[in-house]
Backbone as ProteinMPNN parsed JSONL, in Angstrom:
{"seq_chain_A": "MIDLHTHSIFSDGELIPTELARRAEVKGCRAIAITDHVDHSNLDFIVPRIVKVCQKISSVYSIKAFPGVELTHVHPDHIFELSKEARSLGAKIIIVHGETIVEPVIPGTNLAAVKSPIDILAHPGLISEEEAKIASQNSVFLEISTRKGHSLTNGHVLCQSRKFNVGLVLNTDSHAPGDLVDKDMARKIAAGAGMTGEEIDAMFANSEYLANNR", "coords_chain_A": {"N_chain_A": [[0.846, -1.194, 0.0], [0.596, 2.15, -0.912], [0.337, 5.453, -0.021], [-0.388, 8.516, -1.093], [-1.46, 10.913, -0.265], [-1.939, 12.673, 2.426], [-2.505, 14.305, 5.63], [-1.033, 16.388, 8.112], [-0.438, 17.961, 11.362], [0.481, 20.292, 10.343], [-1.36, 21.347, 8.686], [-4.621, 20.695, 8.594], [-4.637, 18.256, 9.848], [-4.605, 15.711, 12.459], [-2.315, 14.616, 13.569], [1.21, 14.743, 14.358], [3.839, 14.736, 11.884], [5.607, 12.467, 12.187], [4.206, 10.621, 13.804], [2.007, 10.188, 12.174], [3.237, 8.932, 9.976], [4.207, 6.622, 11.258], [1.835, 5.366, 12.106], [0.715, 4.852, 9.614], [2.603, 3.093, 8.648], [2.184, 0.889, 10.348], [-0.276, 0.141, 9.399], [0.435, -1.075, 7.132], [1.527, 0.369, 5.07], [4.01, 1.11, 2.682], [5.027, 3.402, 1.687], [4.494, 6.892, 2.025], [3.029, 10.043, 1.382], [3.27, 13.228, 2.716], [1.1, 15.685, 2.538], [0.311, 18.521, 3.098], [-2.217, 21.113, 3.336], [-1.878, 23.997, 1.355], [-1.437, 27.47, 0.435], [-0.761, 30.73, -0.918], [-0.101, 31.847, 1.522], [1.268, 30.135, 3.269], [2.982, 28.365, 2.026], [5.828, 28.64, 1.771], [6.552, 28.326, 4.38], [5.678, 25.789, 5.259], [6.622, 23.733, 3.469], [9.562, 23.434, 3.624], [9.792, 22.393, 6.248], [8.348, 20.023, 6.168], [9.876, 18.691, 4.291], [12.251, 18.326, 5.764], [11.398, 16.691, 7.974], [10.464, 14.437, 6.638], [12.793, 13.417, 5.545], [14.076, 12.616, 7.887], [12.269, 10.666, 8.861], [12.346, 8.748, 6.789], [14.905, 7.848, 7.05], [15.068, 6.171, 9.224], [12.787, 4.606, 9.627], [10.842, 1.833, 8.302], [9.041, 2.637, 6.441], [8.792, 4.813, 3.639], [8.9, 8.291, 3.428], [7.48, 10.973, 1.718], [7.868, 14.399, 0.969], [5.267, 16.693, 0.393], [2.602, 18.689, -1.071], [-0.739, 19.971, -0.892], [-2.391, 21.957, -2.958], [-4.832, 24.088, -2.088], [-8.096, 25.245, -2.463], [-7.09, 27.294, -3.937], [-7.028, 30.031, -6.196], [-7.818, 29.359, -9.594], [-6.176, 30.773, -11.406], [-3.759, 30.929, -10.124], [-2.681, 28.447, -9.728], [-0.765, 27.207, -11.406], [1.625, 28.717, -11.044], [2.067, 28.383, -8.266], [2.405, 25.653, -8.14], [4.879, 25.317, -9.421], [6.481, 26.773, -7.655], [6.226, 25.272, -5.305], [7.498, 22.894, -6.064], [10.079, 23.851, -6.446], [10.806, 24.361, -3.855], [11.121, 21.9, -2.786], [9.054, 20.026, -2.692], [7.948, 16.801, -3.379], [5.687, 15.441, -4.178], [3.019, 16.807, -5.723], [-0.143, 17.939, -5.288], [-3.386, 18.916, -6.328], [-6.247, 20.232, -4.854], [-9.097, 19.029, -5.883], [-12.298, 19.539, -7.622], [-14.271, 18.536, -5.679], [-17.551, 17.356, -4.839], [-18.476, 18.005, -2.365], [-17.487, 20.291, -1.278], [-17.0, 23.874, -1.584], [-15.361, 24.352, -4.043], [-13.588, 26.418, -6.317], [-14.989, 26.808, -9.519], [-13.336, 25.681, -12.439], [-11.006, 24.964, -11.305], [-10.219, 22.235, -11.623], [-9.552, 22.201, -14.374], [-7.462, 24.087, -14.557], [-5.651, 22.775, -12.933], [-4.972, 20.334, -14.274], [-3.596, 21.362, -16.361], [-1.278, 22.178, -15.274], [2.051, 21.747, -13.786], [1.76, 19.289, -12.058], [1.29, 16.365, -9.927], [-0.952, 14.836, -9.05], [-4.46, 15.073, -9.308], [-6.605, 15.585, -6.878], [-9.545, 13.982, -5.592], [-11.5, 14.718, -7.864], [-14.196, 15.142, -8.325], [-17.023, 15.698, -10.374], [-15.533, 15.445, -12.836], [-14.857, 16.765, -16.055], [-15.07, 15.64, -19.53], [-13.257, 16.999, -21.161], [-11.368, 17.88, -19.276], [-10.437, 15.44, -18.271], [-9.292, 14.363, -20.552], [-7.165, 16.159, -21.018], [-5.729, 15.726, -18.679], [-4.824, 13.128, -19.152], [-3.163, 13.575, -21.373], [-1.19, 15.155, -20.208], [-0.116, 13.566, -18.288], [-1.152, 13.611, -15.667], [-2.271, 12.233, -12.723], [-5.432, 10.937, -11.67], [-7.393, 10.906, -8.717], [-8.675, 8.206, -6.856], [-10.601, 8.187, -4.093], [-10.573, 7.261, -0.661], [-11.849, 8.634, 1.234], [-14.583, 9.781, 3.19], [-17.35, 11.351, 1.654], [-15.711, 12.704, -0.394], [-15.366, 10.375, -1.785], [-17.718, 9.861, -3.061], [-17.926, 10.372, -5.778], [-16.259, 8.587, -7.018], [-16.927, 6.566, -8.861], [-17.678, 7.996, -11.16], [-15.249, 9.268, -11.749], [-13.726, 7.035, -12.384], [-15.054, 6.187, -14.722], [-14.467, 8.317, -16.497], [-11.739, 8.065, -16.562], [-11.465, 5.616, -17.872], [-12.433, 6.268, -20.407], [-10.509, 8.011, -21.462], [-8.064, 6.97, -20.913], [-6.725, 7.703, -18.5], [-4.402, 7.812, -15.899], [-4.885, 6.354, -12.683], [-4.754, 6.816, -9.116], [-4.952, 5.551, -5.808], [-5.805, 7.07, -2.795], [-5.882, 8.037, 0.698], [-6.393, 10.543, 1.793], [-5.985, 11.21, 4.437], [-6.77, 12.627, 7.6], [-6.918, 12.008, 10.198], [-6.203, 9.348, 12.58], [-8.086, 7.262, 12.164], [-8.698, 7.473, 9.486], [-6.837, 6.23, 7.908], [-6.202, 3.386, 5.853], [-5.851, -0.166, 5.253], [-4.35, -2.304, 2.715], [-6.186, -4.233, 1.918], [-8.708, -3.106, 2.556], [-8.529, -0.892, 0.901], [-8.61, -2.095, -1.618], [-11.215, -3.093, -1.559], [-12.736, -0.745, -1.485], [-12.056, 0.357, -3.943], [-13.073, -1.636, -5.62], [-15.74, -1.315, -5.006], [-16.258, 1.03, -6.322], [-16.452, 0.139, -8.833], [-14.244, -0.887, -10.113], [-12.231, -3.264, -11.864], [-10.312, -6.222, -11.015], [-7.886, -6.179, -12.445], [-7.713, -3.475, -13.091], [-7.47, -2.35, -10.564], [-5.005, -3.389, -9.759], [-3.388, -2.123, -11.647], [-3.757, 0.509, -10.883], [-2.556, 0.559, -8.332], [0.017, 0.07, -9.204], [0.556, 2.457, -10.471], [0.839, 4.198, -8.312], [3.142, 3.093, -7.237], [4.883, 3.733, -9.286], [4.965, 6.578, -9.123], [6.064, 6.833, -6.545], [8.551, 5.679, -6.936], [9.773, 7.371, -8.671], [10.1, 9.851, -7.633]], "CA_chain_A": [[0.0, 0.0, 0.0], [1.262, 3.449, -0.977], [-0.67, 6.494, 0.208], [0.285, 9.749, -1.498], [-2.275, 12.094, 0.084], [-2.254, 12.682, 3.854], [-2.352, 15.619, 6.268], [-0.523, 16.424, 9.482], [-0.806, 19.181, 12.093], [0.903, 21.481, 9.6], [-2.585, 21.955, 8.141], [-5.78, 20.357, 9.433], [-4.544, 16.896, 10.353], [-4.546, 15.567, 13.918], [-1.08, 14.006, 14.025], [2.482, 15.235, 13.878], [4.235, 13.89, 10.753], [6.221, 11.194, 12.563], [3.164, 9.68, 14.237], [1.241, 9.856, 10.979], [3.994, 7.939, 9.226], [4.26, 5.379, 12.025], [0.517, 4.718, 12.038], [0.569, 4.334, 8.255], [3.486, 1.932, 8.58], [1.503, -0.218, 11.026], [-1.371, -0.265, 8.503], [1.0, -1.801, 6.003], [2.018, 1.277, 4.027], [5.45, 1.122, 2.435], [5.391, 4.778, 1.365], [3.454, 7.865, 2.334], [3.34, 11.443, 1.102], [2.621, 14.178, 3.628], [0.704, 16.703, 1.562], [-0.541, 19.455, 3.82], [-2.884, 22.167, 2.579], [-1.109, 25.231, 1.234], [-1.718, 28.512, -0.541], [0.326, 31.71, -0.882], [0.195, 32.298, 2.881], [2.041, 29.215, 4.103], [3.782, 27.434, 1.224], [7.25, 28.729, 2.085], [6.725, 27.912, 5.77], [5.397, 24.363, 5.466], [7.374, 22.762, 2.666], [10.876, 23.073, 4.174], [9.651, 21.59, 7.464], [7.935, 18.685, 5.754], [11.063, 18.089, 3.669], [13.172, 17.912, 6.825], [10.895, 15.573, 8.762], [10.391, 13.256, 5.776], [14.146, 12.868, 5.477], [14.337, 11.934, 9.159], [11.436, 9.466, 8.909], [12.821, 7.769, 5.812], [16.225, 7.358, 7.425], [15.036, 5.219, 10.342], [11.604, 3.751, 9.584], [10.747, 1.018, 7.093], [8.206, 3.377, 5.508], [9.431, 5.956, 3.012], [8.033, 9.465, 3.513], [7.73, 11.976, 0.69], [7.287, 15.721, 1.237], [4.377, 17.145, -0.668], [1.635, 19.741, -0.767], [-2.026, 19.992, -1.59], [-2.835, 23.318, -3.225], [-6.216, 23.947, -1.645], [-8.938, 26.43, -2.654], [-6.29, 28.322, -4.599], [-7.686, 30.466, -7.418], [-7.245, 28.676, -10.754], [-5.125, 31.578, -12.042], [-2.529, 30.856, -9.352], [-2.266, 27.062, -9.522], [0.464, 26.903, -12.151], [2.786, 29.345, -10.397], [2.296, 27.772, -6.965], [2.936, 24.31, -8.385], [6.308, 25.454, -9.699], [7.148, 27.208, -6.437], [6.271, 24.128, -4.39], [8.532, 21.979, -6.552], [11.388, 24.46, -6.221], [11.079, 24.304, -2.419], [11.43, 20.526, -2.415], [7.896, 19.135, -2.681], [8.094, 15.707, -4.33], [4.353, 15.092, -4.658], [2.191, 18.012, -5.77], [-1.55, 17.615, -5.467], [-4.353, 20.01, -6.303], [-7.551, 19.932, -4.251], [-10.026, 19.108, -6.999], [-13.665, 20.047, -7.479], [-15.145, 17.621, -4.955], [-18.929, 17.861, -4.767], [-18.858, 18.286, -0.981], [-16.871, 21.546, -0.847], [-17.194, 24.945, -2.578], [-14.144, 24.597, -4.811], [-13.837, 27.355, -7.417], [-15.062, 26.201, -10.856], [-12.134, 25.935, -13.221], [-9.855, 24.42, -10.592], [-9.774, 20.997, -12.269], [-8.931, 22.504, -15.664], [-6.166, 24.718, -14.295], [-4.769, 21.771, -12.333], [-4.451, 19.374, -15.255], [-2.705, 22.108, -17.253], [-0.142, 22.612, -14.47], [3.048, 20.698, -13.541], [1.421, 18.606, -10.806], [1.289, 14.9, -10.007], [-2.252, 14.222, -8.779], [-5.655, 15.885, -9.072], [-7.327, 14.869, -5.831], [-11.015, 13.995, -5.564], [-11.897, 15.702, -8.877], [-15.646, 15.293, -8.442], [-17.624, 15.387, -11.676], [-14.554, 15.921, -13.805], [-15.394, 16.76, -17.412], [-14.308, 14.896, -20.518], [-12.128, 17.834, -21.575], [-10.37, 17.856, -18.201], [-9.856, 14.1, -18.225], [-8.445, 14.213, -21.741], [-5.938, 16.925, -20.795], [-4.994, 15.01, -17.64], [-4.154, 12.017, -19.816], [-2.099, 14.119, -22.224], [-0.151, 15.747, -19.365], [0.299, 12.558, -17.292], [-1.64, 13.946, -14.331], [-3.078, 11.137, -12.215], [-6.678, 11.258, -10.976], [-7.456, 10.187, -7.446], [-9.781, 7.467, -6.266], [-10.46, 8.55, -2.692], [-11.253, 6.454, 0.351], [-12.382, 9.551, 2.241], [-16.022, 10.022, 3.192], [-17.727, 12.549, 0.917], [-14.95, 12.757, -1.64], [-15.475, 9.094, -2.484], [-19.033, 9.737, -3.703], [-17.823, 10.453, -7.236], [-15.233, 7.666, -7.517], [-17.423, 5.857, -10.044], [-17.589, 8.911, -12.303], [-13.827, 9.433, -12.065], [-13.332, 5.801, -13.06], [-15.599, 6.204, -16.09], [-13.7, 9.255, -17.309], [-10.423, 7.466, -16.727], [-11.55, 4.587, -18.899], [-12.645, 6.886, -21.721], [-9.346, 8.75, -21.96], [-6.849, 6.296, -20.475], [-6.068, 8.524, -17.487], [-3.903, 7.029, -14.782], [-5.537, 6.527, -11.383], [-4.081, 6.413, -7.881], [-5.861, 5.516, -4.661], [-5.26, 7.714, -1.606], [-6.846, 8.139, 1.805], [-6.65, 11.922, 2.236], [-6.142, 11.052, 5.885], [-6.617, 13.741, 8.523], [-6.967, 11.435, 11.546], [-5.79, 7.937, 12.545], [-9.124, 6.393, 11.631], [-8.824, 7.613, 8.038], [-5.886, 5.344, 7.241], [-6.743, 2.063, 5.52], [-4.871, -1.131, 4.767], [-4.507, -2.595, 1.295], [-7.411, -5.0, 1.723], [-9.818, -2.168, 2.519], [-8.359, -0.073, -0.3], [-9.118, -2.878, -2.756], [-12.675, -3.163, -1.464], [-13.294, 0.56, -1.862], [-11.88, 0.466, -5.391], [-14.048, -2.544, -6.232], [-17.046, -0.702, -4.821], [-16.407, 2.07, -7.345], [-16.658, -0.537, -10.107], [-12.984, -1.261, -10.735], [-11.902, -4.679, -11.977], [-9.07, -6.578, -10.354], [-6.768, -5.703, -13.253], [-7.648, -2.018, -12.952], [-6.963, -2.064, -9.218], [-3.566, -3.662, -9.772], [-2.751, -1.065, -12.435], [-3.799, 1.717, -10.062], [-1.498, 0.437, -7.332], [1.288, 0.195, -9.919], [0.761, 3.895, -10.712], [1.385, 4.75, -7.071], [4.523, 2.623, -7.2], [5.65, 4.537, -10.258], [5.21, 7.893, -8.551], [6.972, 6.697, -5.403], [9.899, 5.312, -7.404], [10.299, 8.409, -9.565], [10.102, 11.135, -6.945]], "C_chain_A": [[0.881, 1.242, 0.0], [0.186, 4.515, -0.928], [-0.012, 7.849, -0.03], [-0.534, 11.003, -1.21], [-2.687, 11.99, 1.55], [-1.958, 14.066, 4.427], [-1.905, 15.483, 7.72], [-0.99, 17.693, 10.179], [-0.313, 20.444, 11.4], [-0.233, 22.055, 8.762], [-3.727, 21.55, 9.052], [-5.796, 18.9, 9.875], [-4.389, 16.876, 11.862], [-3.173, 15.149, 14.438], [0.155, 14.769, 13.552], [2.979, 14.281, 12.792], [4.793, 12.529, 11.135], [5.174, 10.176, 13.014], [2.292, 9.26, 13.061], [1.942, 8.766, 10.187], [4.024, 6.597, 9.953], [2.93, 4.645, 11.966], [0.262, 4.146, 10.641], [1.415, 3.077, 8.067], [2.818, 0.704, 9.201], [0.335, -0.735, 10.189], [-0.863, -1.026, 7.281], [1.49, -0.929, 4.87], [3.527, 1.165, 3.914], [5.953, 2.521, 2.095], [4.196, 5.673, 1.618], [3.943, 9.239, 1.887], [2.57, 12.299, 2.094], [2.368, 15.44, 2.827], [-0.24, 17.716, 2.212], [-1.077, 20.56, 2.915], [-2.039, 23.43, 2.545], [-1.766, 26.19, 0.242], [-0.562, 29.504, -0.462], [0.785, 32.028, 0.543], [1.187, 31.416, 3.625], [2.962, 28.271, 3.343], [5.254, 27.448, 1.64], [7.56, 28.346, 3.53], [6.659, 26.396, 5.913], [6.362, 23.451, 4.725], [8.753, 22.448, 3.245], [10.802, 22.196, 5.421], [9.232, 20.168, 7.134], [9.095, 17.96, 5.075], [11.99, 17.536, 4.737], [12.667, 16.683, 7.567], [10.784, 14.309, 7.913], [11.76, 12.611, 5.601], [14.473, 12.074, 6.733], [13.55, 10.624, 9.247], [12.008, 8.381, 8.007], [14.15, 7.151, 6.204], [16.182, 6.267, 8.495], [13.842, 4.271, 10.333], [11.642, 2.885, 8.331], [9.897, 1.7, 6.034], [9.006, 4.538, 4.933], [8.448, 7.121, 3.012], [8.462, 10.492, 2.476], [7.126, 13.312, 1.112], [6.424, 16.16, 0.066], [3.521, 18.305, -0.218], [0.314, 19.415, -1.454], [-2.434, 21.453, -1.734], [-4.359, 23.334, -3.072], [-6.977, 25.262, -1.732], [-8.114, 27.613, -3.159], [-7.026, 28.729, -5.88], [-7.033, 29.787, -8.617], [-6.104, 29.442, -11.426], [-3.77, 31.425, -11.361], [-1.972, 29.441, -9.219], [-0.937, 26.752, -10.205], [1.687, 27.451, -11.42], [3.094, 28.706, -9.046], [2.83, 26.348, -7.101], [4.44, 24.368, -8.611], [7.076, 25.869, -8.451], [7.28, 26.062, -5.446], [7.373, 23.16, -4.784], [9.923, 22.541, -6.259], [11.798, 24.411, -4.756], [11.353, 22.881, -1.926], [10.251, 19.583, -2.331], [8.061, 18.075, -3.769], [6.761, 15.281, -4.939], [3.487, 16.356, -4.584], [0.781, 17.616, -6.172], [-2.346, 18.914, -5.536], [-5.666, 19.483, -5.763], [-8.621, 20.152, -5.321], [-11.436, 19.506, -6.615], [-14.613, 18.999, -6.886], [-16.545, 18.219, -4.834], [-19.339, 18.241, -3.36], [-18.177, 19.541, -0.427], [-17.019, 22.591, -1.953], [-15.913, 25.3, -3.315], [-14.479, 25.471, -6.015], [-13.915, 26.607, -8.747], [-13.857, 26.615, -11.69], [-10.884, 25.404, -12.563], [-9.325, 23.154, -11.271], [-9.01, 21.29, -13.556], [-7.556, 23.13, -15.473], [-5.17, 23.695, -13.759], [-4.157, 20.853, -13.381], [-3.569, 20.036, -16.305], [-1.42, 22.533, -16.555], [0.82, 21.455, -14.208], [2.856, 20.03, -12.183], [1.45, 17.101, -11.02], [-0.112, 14.306, -9.952], [-3.321, 15.298, -8.653], [-6.529, 15.098, -8.107], [-8.829, 15.036, -5.977], [-11.614, 15.009, -6.547], [-13.39, 15.795, -9.139], [-16.167, 14.868, -9.798], [-16.74, 15.944, -12.786], [-15.087, 15.758, -15.222], [-14.532, 15.924, -18.344], [-13.092, 15.69, -20.98], [-11.004, 17.776, -20.543], [-9.677, 16.502, -18.117], [-8.913, 13.873, -19.404], [-7.112, 14.94, -21.554], [-5.089, 16.263, -19.72], [-4.207, 13.859, -18.249], [-2.963, 12.508, -20.628], [-0.912, 14.608, -21.397], [0.334, 14.824, -18.251], [0.001, 12.994, -15.868], [-2.55, 12.814, -13.868], [-4.331, 11.671, -11.532], [-6.79, 10.356, -9.751], [-8.782, 9.461, -7.239], [-9.601, 7.614, -4.758], [-11.204, 7.581, -1.779], [-11.985, 7.326, 1.361], [-13.88, 9.785, 2.067], [-16.334, 11.334, 2.492], [-17.021, 12.608, -0.42], [-15.129, 11.49, -2.466], [-16.789, 8.938, -3.255], [-18.96, 9.745, -5.229], [-16.729, 9.543, -7.792], [-15.667, 6.95, -8.792], [-17.336, 6.718, -11.294], [-16.137, 9.109, -12.727], [-13.306, 8.21, -12.815], [-13.814, 5.796, -14.503], [-14.807, 7.133, -17.001], [-12.285, 8.738, -17.554], [-10.427, 6.428, -17.837], [-11.674, 5.197, -20.299], [-11.351, 7.431, -22.312], [-8.007, 8.176, -21.484], [-6.038, 7.169, -19.513], [-5.611, 7.617, -16.35], [-4.616, 7.366, -13.485], [-4.581, 6.156, -10.261], [-5.125, 6.422, -6.77], [-5.153, 6.095, -3.448], [-6.335, 7.833, -0.538], [-7.236, 9.561, 2.157], [-6.834, 11.953, 3.752], [-5.881, 12.353, 6.634], [-6.519, 13.251, 9.971], [-6.591, 9.957, 11.454], [-6.818, 7.009, 11.902], [-9.321, 6.478, 10.134], [-7.898, 6.681, 7.273], [-6.527, 3.982, 6.973], [-5.606, 1.133, 5.111], [-5.194, -1.488, 3.312], [-5.785, -3.369, 1.008], [-8.619, -4.078, 1.648], [-9.736, -1.276, 1.284], [-8.897, -0.802, -1.526], [-10.64, -2.952, -2.734], [-13.326, -1.845, -1.887], [-13.18, 0.761, -3.375], [-12.879, -0.43, -6.125], [-15.455, -1.98, -6.115], [-17.324, 0.416, -5.809], [-16.607, 1.464, -8.73], [-15.389, -0.973, -10.807], [-12.819, -2.772, -10.787], [-10.599, -4.949, -11.228], [-7.853, -6.072, -11.112], [-6.608, -4.192, -13.122], [-7.097, -1.62, -11.583], [-5.456, -2.295, -9.167], [-2.812, -2.573, -10.531], [-2.7, 0.241, -11.65], [-2.713, 1.684, -8.996], [-0.113, 0.567, -7.977], [1.591, 1.665, -10.231], [1.339, 4.571, -9.476], [2.84, 4.335, -6.891], [5.4, 3.465, -8.107], [5.978, 5.914, -9.691], [6.217, 7.826, -7.404], [8.402, 6.409, -5.852], [10.548, 6.386, -8.255], [10.227, 9.794, -8.96], [11.198, 11.123, -5.89]], "O_chain_A": [[1.797, 1.368, 0.813], [-0.767, 4.481, -1.706], [0.832, 8.276, 0.758], [-0.325, 12.04, -1.841], [-3.656, 11.309, 1.883], [-1.269, 14.882, 3.815], [-2.339, 14.59, 8.447], [-1.836, 18.418, 9.656], [-0.651, 21.551, 11.819], [-0.09, 23.134, 8.187], [-3.796, 22.022, 10.187], [-6.846, 18.369, 10.235], [-4.08, 17.897, 12.476], [-2.892, 15.31, 15.625], [0.148, 15.368, 12.477], [2.576, 13.117, 12.779], [4.487, 11.533, 10.479], [5.249, 9.003, 12.649], [1.887, 8.101, 12.968], [1.315, 7.789, 9.774], [3.88, 5.548, 9.324], [2.903, 3.427, 11.793], [-0.337, 3.08, 10.504], [0.995, 2.122, 7.413], [2.881, -0.39, 8.641], [-0.005, -1.916, 10.26], [-1.65, -1.555, 6.495], [1.837, -1.442, 3.806], [4.236, 1.128, 4.919], [7.147, 2.801, 2.198], [3.044, 5.271, 1.448], [5.127, 9.555, 2.002], [1.368, 12.117, 2.287], [3.297, 16.171, 2.482], [-1.433, 17.758, 1.909], [-0.489, 20.896, 1.887], [-1.543, 23.883, 3.577], [-2.524, 25.795, -0.644], [0.516, 29.149, 0.016], [1.928, 32.433, 0.75], [1.881, 31.895, 4.522], [3.653, 27.458, 3.957], [5.857, 26.393, 1.837], [8.713, 28.071, 3.864], [7.481, 25.792, 6.602], [6.868, 22.489, 5.303], [9.094, 21.27, 3.351], [11.666, 21.343, 5.626], [9.708, 19.216, 7.753], [9.275, 16.757, 5.262], [12.462, 16.405, 4.628], [13.422, 15.732, 7.77], [10.992, 13.21, 8.427], [11.866, 11.387, 5.517], [15.069, 10.999, 6.664], [14.091, 9.597, 9.656], [12.136, 7.228, 8.419], [14.489, 6.059, 5.75], [17.147, 5.521, 8.659], [13.891, 3.224, 10.979], [12.393, 3.175, 7.399], [10.014, 1.381, 4.85], [9.795, 5.169, 5.635], [7.288, 6.953, 2.636], [9.639, 10.836, 2.366], [5.984, 13.351, 1.569], [6.803, 16.016, -1.096], [3.693, 18.836, 0.879], [0.262, 18.691, -2.448], [-2.781, 22.108, -0.751], [-5.078, 22.68, -3.827], [-6.565, 26.269, -1.155], [-8.401, 28.77, -2.851], [-7.585, 27.878, -6.571], [-5.81, 29.653, -8.653], [-5.173, 28.834, -11.955], [-2.741, 31.754, -11.951], [-0.896, 29.256, -8.651], [-0.079, 26.093, -9.618], [2.664, 26.734, -11.204], [4.263, 28.507, -8.713], [3.617, 25.893, -6.27], [5.189, 23.563, -8.057], [8.182, 25.388, -8.206], [8.326, 25.899, -4.817], [8.101, 22.661, -3.926], [10.831, 21.804, -5.873], [12.988, 24.419, -4.439], [11.768, 22.684, -0.784], [10.425, 18.431, -1.931], [8.286, 18.402, -4.934], [6.711, 14.817, -6.079], [3.259, 16.899, -3.503], [0.546, 17.043, -7.236], [-2.007, 19.894, -4.872], [-6.138, 18.419, -6.166], [-9.002, 21.282, -5.625], [-11.734, 19.773, -5.451], [-15.614, 18.625, -7.498], [-16.704, 19.435, -4.737], [-20.441, 18.752, -3.163], [-18.281, 19.822, 0.767], [-17.148, 22.239, -3.126], [-15.433, 26.43, -3.22], [-15.515, 25.293, -6.654], [-13.004, 25.848, -9.076], [-13.421, 27.765, -11.644], [-9.816, 25.387, -13.174], [-8.119, 23.018, -11.471], [-7.955, 20.707, -13.807], [-6.597, 22.75, -16.145], [-3.985, 23.741, -14.091], [-2.948, 20.622, -13.373], [-2.874, 19.351, -17.055], [-0.565, 23.176, -17.165], [0.446, 20.296, -14.389], [3.676, 20.184, -11.278], [1.613, 16.621, -12.142], [-0.434, 13.388, -10.707], [-3.121, 16.309, -7.98], [-7.116, 14.079, -8.469], [-9.322, 16.074, -6.418], [-12.166, 16.029, -6.134], [-13.808, 16.462, -10.086], [-15.801, 13.811, -10.313], [-17.155, 16.8, -13.567], [-15.695, 14.739, -15.552], [-13.412, 15.544, -18.002], [-12.016, 15.123, -21.17], [-9.832, 17.639, -20.895], [-8.465, 16.431, -17.913], [-7.857, 13.258, -19.253], [-6.056, 14.404, -21.889], [-3.864, 16.237, -19.829], [-3.048, 13.643, -17.897], [-1.883, 11.921, -20.574], [0.236, 14.494, -21.826], [1.096, 15.238, -17.377], [0.808, 12.774, -14.964], [-3.508, 12.474, -14.563], [-4.301, 12.723, -10.894], [-6.344, 9.209, -9.753], [-9.858, 10.028, -7.423], [-8.574, 7.216, -4.208], [-12.313, 7.142, -2.083], [-12.666, 6.812, 2.249], [-14.376, 9.962, 0.954], [-15.648, 12.331, 2.718], [-17.666, 12.566, -1.468], [-15.053, 11.524, -3.694], [-16.951, 7.985, -4.018], [-19.832, 9.189, -5.897], [-16.315, 9.719, -8.938], [-14.859, 6.751, -9.699], [-16.966, 6.233, -12.363], [-15.828, 9.116, -13.918], [-12.537, 8.339, -13.767], [-13.06, 5.438, -15.408], [-14.507, 6.782, -18.142], [-11.711, 8.949, -18.622], [-9.501, 6.369, -18.646], [-11.085, 4.693, -21.257], [-11.12, 7.327, -23.517], [-6.96, 8.806, -21.631], [-4.833, 7.353, -19.684], [-6.362, 6.753, -15.898], [-4.918, 8.529, -13.219], [-3.712, 5.299, -10.423], [-6.068, 7.213, -6.799], [-4.047, 5.677, -3.105], [-7.53, 7.744, -0.82], [-8.289, 9.782, 2.754], [-7.719, 12.631, 4.274], [-4.925, 13.077, 6.356], [-6.091, 13.99, 10.858], [-6.65, 9.371, 10.373], [-6.457, 6.08, 11.18], [-10.031, 5.655, 9.556], [-8.153, 6.376, 6.108], [-7.308, 3.491, 7.787], [-4.542, 1.58, 4.682], [-6.19, -1.026, 2.756], [-6.401, -3.178, -0.041], [-9.468, -4.243, 0.773], [-10.76, -0.942, 0.688], [-9.56, -0.202, -2.372], [-11.28, -2.88, -3.783], [-14.35, -1.844, -2.569], [-14.101, 1.275, -4.008], [-13.459, -0.026, -7.133], [-16.272, -2.147, -7.021], [-18.48, 0.721, -6.103], [-16.897, 2.179, -9.689], [-15.432, -1.386, -11.966], [-13.221, -3.478, -9.862], [-9.879, -4.023, -10.856], [-6.895, -5.593, -10.505], [-5.486, -3.69, -13.051], [-6.341, -0.655, -11.471], [-4.718, -1.49, -8.599], [-1.734, -2.15, -10.115], [-1.726, 0.989, -11.736], [-2.023, 2.682, -8.784], [0.812, 1.106, -7.371], [2.754, 2.069, -10.252], [2.226, 5.418, -9.582], [3.67, 5.128, -6.447], [6.509, 3.857, -7.743], [7.12, 6.367, -9.765], [7.114, 8.664, -7.307], [9.355, 6.851, -5.211], [11.746, 6.321, -8.531], [10.285, 10.797, -9.673], [11.383, 12.113, -5.182]]}, "name": "protein", "num_of_chains": 1, "seq": "MIDLHTHSIFSDGELIPTELARRAEVKGCRAIAITDHVDHSNLDFIVPRIVKVCQKISSVYSIKAFPGVELTHVHPDHIFELSKEARSLGAKIIIVHGETIVEPVIPGTNLAAVKSPIDILAHPGLISEEEAKIASQNSVFLEISTRKGHSLTNGHVLCQSRKFNVGLVLNTDSHAPGDLVDKDMARKIAAGAGMTGEEIDAMFANSEYLANNR"}
């Protein structure tokens, strides 16, 4: 199990990064990305600290920790520039908080995200065909989410992925210990969205690819 979307106390998570990583390790995770919420106000504060703690975690635990960010409720006009800034500061996994149907995300966020140098568009809600097509062209992965609320549109995301051959990754978007899942539960949630066994294996391989190339 590789989980590339989690949150610590550096945004709205409940756990310090080390405990988050340890709890994920106990759940069977081999790699985790700590991707706290950022915008212009805190990007330069959070990323260096997450970079430092991920280096420490990876040096002594069996789990590998990647520093990342989730650009959250950022205006679409600013997503591209913030993505580049996050990367320059050391973020290995860059996520954009997509147009989930359970939050008031600014329309146009999905489109701006898939046109930007990011890795994952998280919980993209009712992502359009145009957005899915561009995601495929730009090698932006779409997220299948295990998180309550965000997971409501997993089936739609899967359908758009199939149409345009967009890569999928499964993440927990964990904010609390109870949000973490093991691989068995992850497979069940993916199957519940309508994924076949082969599609689930391919999705897990996509997470492996990101973890091995960041």
